[in-house]
C-alpha positions in Angstrom: 124.2 229.0 117.0 126.1 231.6 119.0 129.1 231.7 116.5 126.5 231.9 113.6 124.8 234.8 115.4 127.8 236.8 116.3 129.2 236.5 112.5 126.0 237.5 111.2 125.6 240.5 113.3 129.3 241.6 112.7 128.0 241.5 108.7 125.2 243.7 109.5 122.3 241.5 109.8 119.4 242.0 112.6 119.6 238.7 114.4 117.2 237.1 117.0 116.8 234.1 119.1 114.5 232.2 120.8 115.7 230.8 124.0 114.2 229.3 127.3 115.5 230.0 131.0 117.6 233.2 131.2 118.7 233.3 127.7 121.9 232.0 128.0 125.0 233.2 126.0 122.6 233.3 122.9 121.0 236.2 124.7 123.9 238.5 124.6 124.8 237.2 120.8 121.6 238.4 119.0 120.0 242.0 118.5 116.6 240.7 119.9 115.9 237.6 122.2 112.7 236.1 123.1 112.9 234.1 126.2 110.0 231.7 126.5 110.1 230.8 130.4 106.9 228.2 130.4 106.9 225.4 128.1 109.4 227.0 125.9 108.8 224.8 122.9 105.1 226.1 122.5 105.9 230.1 122.1 109.0 229.0 120.0 106.8 227.1 117.6 104.2 229.4 117.0 106.7 232.2 116.4 108.4 230.0 114.0 105.2 229.3 112.1 104.4 233.1 111.9 108.1 234.1 110.8 108.4 231.3 108.3 104.9 231.8 106.8 105.3 235.0 106.3 108.8 235.1 104.6 107.9 232.4 102.2 104.7 234.7 101.2 107.0 237.5 100.5 109.7 235.6 98.9 107.0 233.9 96.8 105.5 236.8 95.7 108.8 238.8 95.1 109.8 235.9 92.6 106.4 236.6 90.7 104.1 233.5 91.8 100.8 233.7 92.1 100.5 231.3 94.6 101.7 232.3 98.0 102.5 229.3 100.9 100.9 229.4 104.0 98.2 232.0 102.9 100.2 235.1 103.2 100.2 237.5 100.2 103.2 239.8 99.2 101.5 242.9 100.8 101.0 240.8 104.0 97.7 240.1 103.8 96.6 236.4 105.4 94.1 235.0 103.2 92.1 231.8 103.8 92.9 230.6 100.6 96.5 230.7 99.5 95.7 232.5 96.5 96.5 236.0 96.2 
């Protein structure tokens, strides 16, 4: 993960990391490091769902899909039904 983050940053990507403890080596390799101190897996899972859901909705709408996964529309609105 550290080498991937370093390569991505060298190519101009904005990188982020989700870590536990003190952040480890990944902390210095990413632009934004989010450190979960207590039960690290819980905040990571919540952030993962939010990020992937938002990205999936934007990709689907950019490709012209009428159905956005996770109930997130291309304009960023969160809807109760996955139809925008």
